Phi, psi and omega in degrees: 000137179278139182234102178192183180261109179272156168230134186253124178271117183236161184283321188215172182293329177295324176297314179300317181298317181290327176295322180292340174290326179277319182223095186303332184251025182293145176266131180226158169235117181264125183269346185060050179111212184254050182247136171248088180254181183298326179295316180295316178301315180297319178297316179297311181299317180297316179296319179295321177298329180275001176096011178276149174255116182278145175224145173270127175236086186246167182298149178276062181212185183297319179296321177297320177297319180297316179299313180299317179300320179294317179295314183299327180297320182265335182227079187298340182277349183282128180268160175252135173266122185275125176264127181287132183305323182295336180263357187230041182231154178214137180281123178240106181060252183251005182224163176270140174244140184243137179184152176303325183296345179265358180287147174283151182303316181299319179298313180295322179302310182286328177296318185269346184308317179296343182263348185273154178296158184296345180289346180279000000 
């Protein structure tokens, strides 16, 4: 088991909210979509300076892949935590929509547990 302080890079505020249901004091960086702007870079750099290990926790879809690719381009050492599509889907009208925000709390708790500090 890894023991350190993680920070999770997520696409949206809804993702952050559902993560806080599993881990109330979790550290996140919200990108507001698939953008790598100066604020996101500064947040990543500041967290790393403070000793946090960043991970991308993005949706299991094309936008999630794009976000990870953008982060990986500038920060090749940052890993992605893979969210299984079956745990991150919601039926919207006639199609399925995929996102971290649709994950159940228990799933996120167990998915992230190996990355969380031993105090959790």
